[in-house]
N, C-alpha and C positions, 0 to 999 in steps of 0.2 A: 696623131694618126689622122689618116686618112676619114674624112666627114663619111663615105660608104661603110669604113670599117665599124667607126662608133656606133652607125644604125644597127648593123649585123649582129654586134654584140649585146646591143637591147633587146634584141627580138630574141636572140638565145637566153637572154636573163628572163625575161616574162613566159618564153616558153617552158623553161624550166618552173619559177611560179606555179602555171597554169597545170602543169602534170602533178607536183606535189598537190597543189589545191586537189586537184581530181583524184589522186591518190587519198586524201584524206576526205575525201568526199565518199571515197569505195569503200571504207571503212565505217564513218557511220551509215550509211545505207545497209551495208551489207555485213554488221556488226558480229563477230564470235569469237570468242573465246583468243582459238588462235590467230585471228585476223589481229585482235588485238595485244597479243605477244608480238605477233610480227614488228607491228610499226611500232612498240615501245623500245625492242629491241634494239632497234634502229640510232638511237636515240644514245651520243655518247657526254650526256652533260656531266658533267663533273661534279656536279650536286648529287648525279646518283649515284658515282661510283664513293663518294663523299659518307652515303648513309652509312656502310660499315664495311671497308675493304674485305676484313678478314675473316666475313661472314656472308658467303652469297646469298645465304634464305633472307637476310635483310634488303637485297637488290633486287631479288625475284617474285614473282606474283602468279606463278604457273597453279596454284589453289584458285586464287582471285579470279583469272581463266578460266578454270572450270565452274564457278560459281557463277559467271555471265552465263555460258551456255547452259544451264541448269535454268536459271533467270529466262532466258527467250523463250522457254517451256511450258512456263508458269505464269500466274496471273498477274508478276511483273514487267511481261514482254513489251505493252506500251510504252512503259518507262523507259525501256530498254533502245527500244524503234525508233524512239522520239530525240536521243542522244544529237546535239547540234543542231536541230531543225531550230532552234528559239533566233529572235532576235537579238539579244544578247548573249553574254559569254558563258559558257557552262563549264564546270571542271568538275571531271571522273578522277575521286582519288584512288589509288591504287593500293592494298591494302597489301602488305608483305606475306611474305610465307610465314617469316621468321612470327610478326605478329598472332598469325595464324594458328601457330603452334604453340606459343604461350598460353594463348588463348584456350588452347585443349588440355592441357597440361593442368591451366588451375581449376578446371571446373572437370575433371577427369571422363573427359569426351576426345574420341576419336575423331581425323576431319572426317572419315566417313559417315561418321552419326551426324555430323554437322549437316553435311550434305544433303542427308537424307530429307532435312527438314524443309518444305520448301517455303515454309512460311520465313525462317529463319535465315535463308536465302536471299529471299525478296526486300527483307527489311536488310541486311547490309549491303546491298545493289543499291538502293532507295537511298540511304541512308549517306549513302558513296557520292550521289551525284550532286552538287551544288552550285544553284543559281548564282554564278558572280565567278570574278576573276581569287584566286590565290596567289598573284604575282605580289613577291614582296613589293615593288615599288607601288602599287595602288594599294594595299591594304593599311590600316592603321588599327593601331591597339584597342581591341573590343571591339571591334567592327563585328556584327551580326548578320549573319546570311543563311537564307533558307536552303532549304535541301529537299528533296523528290520524296521524303519520308514522311508517313502520318503522323509515327512515332516519337520518334527524334526529327521533328521537322525544323530545327536553329542549329545553329553552331556557332562559337563564339572564336573572336580570334584572339591571342595574344601573343606579342611581339617582342622582345628583349632585343635590346642593344647592348653589346657588351665590347666594346673599344672599336674595331673594323670589322668586326664580325655581328650582324644579325638574323635572328633566329626567329623561326615562326613555329607556333601551337594551335592546334583547333581542339576544342572540346565544346560540349553537348548541356544542359543543364538538367539532363534525362540522362546521363550517364557519370561515374567517377573516373573516370579515362582521359588523358590527356595525352594526344597522340602528336609527336613532332611530322613538320611537312617540309620533303624535300623535291629538290626537280619541278619547279612549277612553272618550268616553261616549257613543257611541252606539248606541241601542237597535235592533236589526234584529228580533229577537223576546224573548217575556219572559224567556227563556233565555239568551239570543245576542245579543252586543256587537261592536261594530263599533268596531276601529282602523287607521288609516295607518299604516304604517313605511315609513320613510324608503328602504330597500336589500333588495335581492332576497339573500335567505338562501341560497344556490341550494344545492340537493340535489345530496350526492354521487354519486347515481347519474346524475348526468347528466353523462357524461364526454365524451357528444358536444361540450359547450360549454368542454370545457376543451381545453389546446393541450398537443401535445407534448413529450415529456421536453427535446428537441433544441431545440424554439421557447424552451420555458424558460431552455436554458443561455445562448442565442444574445440573445435579449432581457434576461438580467441581465449587465452587465458585469465584476461580481466574479465570473462564470464562465465567462469567456471559453476561457482555457486546457480547462476541462473541454469545454466546445463542439468545440473544436480535435482533443481527442481521439475524442469521438463522430465526426465525421466522416472522422477519420484511418481508424478501425476499422472504419464500417459496412458494407465490402462484405466483412470479416473475420464481424461479428457475423450477417448477412445468411445467411452459408453455416453459420456456428455456430447458430444460429435454426431453420434448416432440419434441419438432422440431428437437432438436442437436441429441438426441440416438433413438428416434424414439419407446421409452418410454410411456405406455400406460397412460395418463390422470387420475390419480386413483385420485388426491385432495391432494396426500401426496406424496413430494420430497421425491429424496434417503439417504436426512441426516437423515431422519426419519423412511421409512419403510422399508431400507434394498434393496435398488430395485438393485443396482451394485453388481456383485459376480462374482467368475471366469469364469463364462461361456457366460456372458451380462456383457459386455464391461470391464471387469477387474476390481479388487480391483485399491484404490488411497493411493497416502498420504496425508493425512490431516497435515497443517502447519496451526495450529489454534491461532491467538492471545490472549495473556492474557490481564488481564485488564487495567492493567499499560504498555502493548504494546501500545494501544487506547489511552490512552492518552497520551503517546509519540507521536500517529501518531498526533492527533486531533492539539497537538503545535508545531508538525513541520511543519505540512501545513496550520497553523494559521485558520484555521475549527473546529468549536464546533461539538458536537456529533448531534443538532439537525438537524444542517446544512447536515453532511453526512447521517443519517438516513432518512431525506427528500426525498432524490435521490434512491431508490430500484435498479435503474439502475448502478447506481458507487458502491451503497453498494453490490450488486450481486458479482462485477468484483471486491470488495476486495476480497471476501473471496474465489472465485472462483479460483482467481492468484493463490492462494495458495492452491490449489487440484492438484495436481499432477501426472502425470503416469512417467513410465520411458520413457526416450526419444528415440525413433529408436525402440522400440520395435514392433515388431510383429504380436503378439497375446500377448490376456491378459494374465498377469504373477500373481504368489502366492501372497500372500498376505505377505509371509515371505520378500518377495521383498524390501520391504515398512517398515523391523526393522531397527534401525536404528546399528545392526549389521551387515547387508547386505549392507549397504552404504559402496563403495567404496572411495577413493580420486578420486574429480575434478568428481564425480557421474553426469550426466545431467537427470535431471529433465523438463516436460512440463505442462506449467498449460493447464487442462483439457477442457475449456470453450477458447480457443484460436481461437476459428476457426469464434466464431460470438459473443459472448458479448462481450471479450475482445478485439474487433476491433472497432473504431470508424468508421472506412472506412472501411466496410467488402470487404476482397478481397483486397486490399491494403496494408492492413498492417501485418506483420509480427511478432505476438510477440513473444520474444526473449526468450530462453530457461532459466532455473534457474540453479542456480552451487551448486553444495555442497561443503562445505571443511569440510573434518572431519578429526578428529586426529586421531588414530588407534592404539597410545602407548596405550590406554587404552582399556581392553576388556570390561567387561561392563560399562563403563563409558568414551561415546566419546563425544571428541565435535567436534559439528555438528551446520557449520553455512550457513543456505542457501544466494547465494547472484544474485540478479536480477539484470538487464539492470540498471545502474544508471538515475537519474532524475536529473532537474536543471542544474547539474555540476558535476564537479570530486569532489568540496566540500560533498556532498549528496550524502554519501554509501548508496544506497538500498538493504540493507541485515537484517536478523534477527536469531539470535540464537537458536538455542532449550536448552528449559529450564527443558523440561521434553519430557520425548520420552517415544514411545513404548506403547501407548495405544491403546487396541485393539478394533476394530469397526467391524459392520459387513460388511461394508463395503472396510475397508483399517484401516491403523495405524494412529491414532492422534499422533501428536508432537505440544506439546505448546512452543510458540515462544515467545520469548522479543520483540520484536517490528513488525511492520505493512509491509510486504511488497507493494508497491506502485505499481498499474498496470498502464498500458501504457495510461487507460481510465482519469487520471487525467491529462488531457489537462489543459490549460490554458482558455481556451474555457470555461470549465469544473466547475475550481476555481471559474471563473465570477460567472457565475451561480450559482452555489452553494448558493450564498451569495444575502439573501436581500436585502441589502444595496447598491448592484450592479443592481438591476434590470432593471432599464432605460439604462443606458451603454450594457446591455447584450440585449436588447429589438431591440436598433441599431445597434448591429455585425449584428442581426439576419435578418435586412432589405433585401431586396434582391439588392441593391447597391452593400452591402457590402460584398459579398456572397465569395467574393475570397480571402479576411484578413477572414472570418470565419471557411473557409477550413483551412489556412495556421495553424487559432489558434485553430482548433480542430484535428493535426494530429501529433502525438507524433516527436520527433527528428529525434527516428530511420527509421521512414519514410518519414519523410520529404523531399519533395523536391520542397518546397519554400524558399524565404528570411527567412530567423531568423529574428524573429522581438520580442521586447520586448514591455508590454502593460505597461502604469500608465492609469488605469481605477478612474474617479473621482468617487465621491459618486452621490447616486441618491440627495441629498442637497443640493450639488454643482452646480449640471446641473440644480439643480430648479431657483438657484441665480442664475447662469449665463444666462440662458435664460431670468429671469424678467430685469437682465439688461440690454439687447440688448434690449430687447422689442419682444421676441418672447417667444411662448409657446409649451408647447410638441404636441398639436392638430400642431399647424404649421408648426412643426417641420416633424413630419411625416407625410405630406402631399405629394402624390404622382410626383407630380409635383416641391415640393423642394425636391427630395435625392438627388441632388450635395450639400447642407446643412449639409445634415445627412452624407455623405462620410468625408465632408469635417470636419466635428468636429470629426469621430471616426479619422481617418488620422492621425490628428495631437496630436493626445495621443499614434496611434502608432511610437516605435522608430527601425529604421532598421540598427540593429548593425552591419552589415559587408559594409554598404556603405561608411562609413567614413575610410580612412588609419589609421590603429592602434586599432581599433577599435575591444575588443573580440566578438566575435560570442555569440549569445546568451544564448549557454549553459552556457556560462565562465562569463556573464556580472554579473557585480554585481554595484549597484547604491551606491556614495560614495569609492568605493575602487580606484578611478580614480583620474586624479590631480582636483585642486579644484575648477574648469571650465573645465567642460567637455561638447563639444558640439557635438549631437548627431543629424544626418536626421532624419525627422518624415517621415509618408509613404504619407506625405501633398503633392500634388504633383503640382501645376498650373505654368504659364509663369511670367518671369519677370516681376517686373514693371517697366513702361516704365513712365519717372514725365514729361515728355515733351506731356503726351498726357491723360491729367486728366483723373487719375482713369482707364489706360488699362491696359492692361496686355499683353505683346507683347514677341515673342521669345521662346528661349526652354522651354519645360517645366522641372522646376526642382523641388526639394526636401527641403520643408521649415525645419529649425532648430530650436533645442530649447538647452537649457545649464542647465546642471547639477551643480549647484551651491556645492558644500560641504564648509562647516565651521566648521573647528575641536576648540574645545573647552572643556576646565575644569570647569564645571559651581561650584564643591564646588574644596577643597585641598583634600580632602575625597574619591574621584571618580578618575576614571582612564577618561584619555581623550575621550569623547565623538565626532560623529561627526552627526552636523544637517546639513541635505541634503532637497536641494528647487530646484524644477523646476521652469526654468526661461523660459517663452512662448514671443512671438512678443509683444501681451499685457499686458498678468498680469503673475503674479505666482503663483504657489501651495507649499505646505507642504506634504509631506507624512506621511500619518498614517499609513501604513504599507509598508514594504520595501524589494523586493527580497525575496516575498512568491514563493514555489516552484512548478510545474509541472511539466510533462513530456515531455513539449517542449519550457522550460525556464522557467525564473524567470518573476513576474511582481511584479507591485506597486500600492497602492491605495492611490490615493490623496483629499487633501480638499477642491480645486478648480477647477473650467473646466477651462483647456484652453482654451481663445479665438479665433479660427481658423483669422488668418490676411489674411481676404478674402474677395474679392468686396462684395462678397453674402452678408455676414455675416454686412456688414454696420456699419464699427466700424470708418470710417473715422470722421475726426473733424468734418464736414459738419454734417453726421448724430447724432452725439453726440449730436452738436451745435440744431440740427432740432426737437431733441425729446426732451429735455432738456423744460421744461415751462415753466422757471425761466429766461431764454435767448429770450425771442419772440422780443424786440427791439434789444437786438445784433445780431438779428439773420435778422432781417428786413433794420439796418444798413449795414452790410456785403453786403446783396444782392444789395443795392442801390449802393456799392460802385464798384460792381463787384469782389469779393476777393471768392464768392462761390468756382473759381476753386482751389485756392489756398488751402482752406480748406479739397476739395475734396480729392486732390491729397497727401494727407498726412503730410502737410505741407508747409512752404512756402521759404523754401532753400531745400538745396539737402537730408537735412537728416531729423530728426525727428524737430517739432514744438511742444513747450508748450507755449499754451494761458493761457493769465490770462484775462477769460472772465467775465465782469460787468454785474450783473444781472440787471434786469430792475429796481428795487429801486436805484440804483449806478446812473444808466441812469438818469431819471429822477432830481433827485438830482444835475447831475453834468448840465442839461438842465437850472435846476432853477437857476442855481449859472451863466449859460452865458444867462440867462433874453430870453430864445428862446423856441420856440416850436418843438415840434418832426419836424414840419411838414417844420418849416423854417428850422432847422440843415438840412434836406433832401435835402432840396432846393438850402442854400446859404452856409452851414461851411461845406461842404462832406470833405475839406481839411484837418478842426480839428478833424471831425472823425474821418478819416484815421487818421492823424498823432497821435490818440489816441491809435485806434487799432494796429497802426503797433510798437506802444510803448511797450506796453502788449504782444507784443508775440518774443518770443527766438527760435531759430533754431541755431542746431547743422550742419555743413557743412558736412556732410559725402554722399557720392554716394549711391545711393542705387540697382544698377545695379550690383553691387558686390554680389555674391550669399553668398561668404563667409565672407562676413559684414555686416550679417542680424541685428545684434544688438548694436544699440547706444545710449541703457541705456541714453532716456533721462531724464531730472532734473523731479523727484516726490517728491510732501512735506515731504512724510514718508520718506527720504534721507536728508534733508533739513540741512545745518548747517547753523549757525552764522556765517554772512558776505562771504552768495554767494554770488556770483555778475557773473551774467546773461548779456548776449550781448542782446541788440533788435537788430528785423529786423528793424529799421526804418530807417537805414541808407543804407540800402541794397536798399531801393525800393522810388523810386523820382516821379515818376506819378503815377498815379490810371489809373487802366488799366480796 
């Protein structure tokens, strides 16, 4: 080729480049949706056609071009006008019409509704401006690029290599969506490149496109129990939010109508239990679903305990602050309802903060563990692990957990009140005479200034049997003038764990983990019994004790050693139906028998039992004639307990018949014989009762009898009739 021709060709090429550059410059300086569409339409890059040849919507961006025109008239005008003006390369990612249609279907919003929200439009456009190139040849896996958005301010690059195919995806720490990248070689301006992405990286400020928490719970099958809980407590929640946050009582709570937002009380982090988490909760607390759902106050407190805000935040924070990628190690969160509904004693209980344990080794998938203040003991960790994270709602970010965080409201008293089989004992606790004990049992350990106690609660059936045995009715027991009886009964079933040396506090107390015989003082206080003054109590008020008896045995060779634990009261024993049931102020147990308080008011002396036994009328008359009422009233004939083998009326009639005497003759002329008969049938243990530490005498009982047992009669110790 002649030199002149070569020069001409070179000039033509330079001229064409100048023309192209000027045309590109014209796009950036005179940006519009139509101009952007015309320029991009001229590209025939095979990558564009490779997006999806069968779906034109995946290769078109008409709606994105419309958003550009809207953005030029809004507050993001400066961002769009400055495209391509930087000294470094920028990339404008074009979102396909198909991506917008999928987002529209997902959030049940029309494209028109999306375009009518200027903030949403600007967030989409600003997050679409990336500072840097997305050229496959210059990017590496894991690269992080800045955007023009203040919300979704960074995107990450993920590159995969499959044989000869190299693919690129981008994602953001502030979104849960991945977007495939195509056609990265489009030159829109000298410093501006274009690229197609397959999905909309939804800005977190676009809360109007996110569903409510209730919709999320109802949509996910694994959250069906939580959805029931939201619906069951909605009326109470609405009242609570009206009082707590001064929200209008619209009839729908925040979990349904998206009440909370960035400008109104801030967003939340929702840690919602899965169905499996609820099942673990029911098993751990020994409660049924029906019992928990019957108490709306408690159920709402469980839900609110997992609805959190950043601890110490002075102003509402953005939605992005509650994403898993935003959490840092040892992040502190506080329950949002702490000031009222989570406090059983408002103003006196400060609800502890939640702590987040985050494994920051992974970028996309973090191990998040939420830890709340412990309940019952160090043995029970009050924690939950996030199994599904970063589900966006209009009021916050939802994280699904594998366990239920137990709120401070699950006190021992609330545990008792939730159970129908303990309704009588619960009513006894509510009596005015037991108000101090009730306050103690309804105060969580973290704020409890009272003596730690453990409750062994008898069932309704057990209480009715006990009352029938002692000759009382429920009506009798709840009479105002018999309030002392009610107090004695309740306090005899509450153990003061910190009164005995070496006894663990309530928070660490476990039935059956101690020695085989574990003596514990109850809250039953009364003066020391004086044997010298017929059934009178004198001296310093002392606490009555009971024994926890543990008998370890192996029922079969195929089972591990098990422990059978019983309670030994002064007058009777009880077995555990449930033991070591946790609450926020220790543990409690459920027993199958009501322990009878050994007090004068309950009239459980030998004399009282004889008096109330209809078949012992003759025995009662004889002992009265002989002047033995005193011995029967003073709990025995010796210094310790007595066992009396009392002949019934039929036996006395047969004996008198053998003696060929009438009852009147025997009473007048054979008192010595009658006395000897009675004394011969009384056995007594010679153990002093004034020693408080020796309150258990283990009197002989028929159920403990063994062949060949020898009992010492008291006949030899009584020589005169008194």
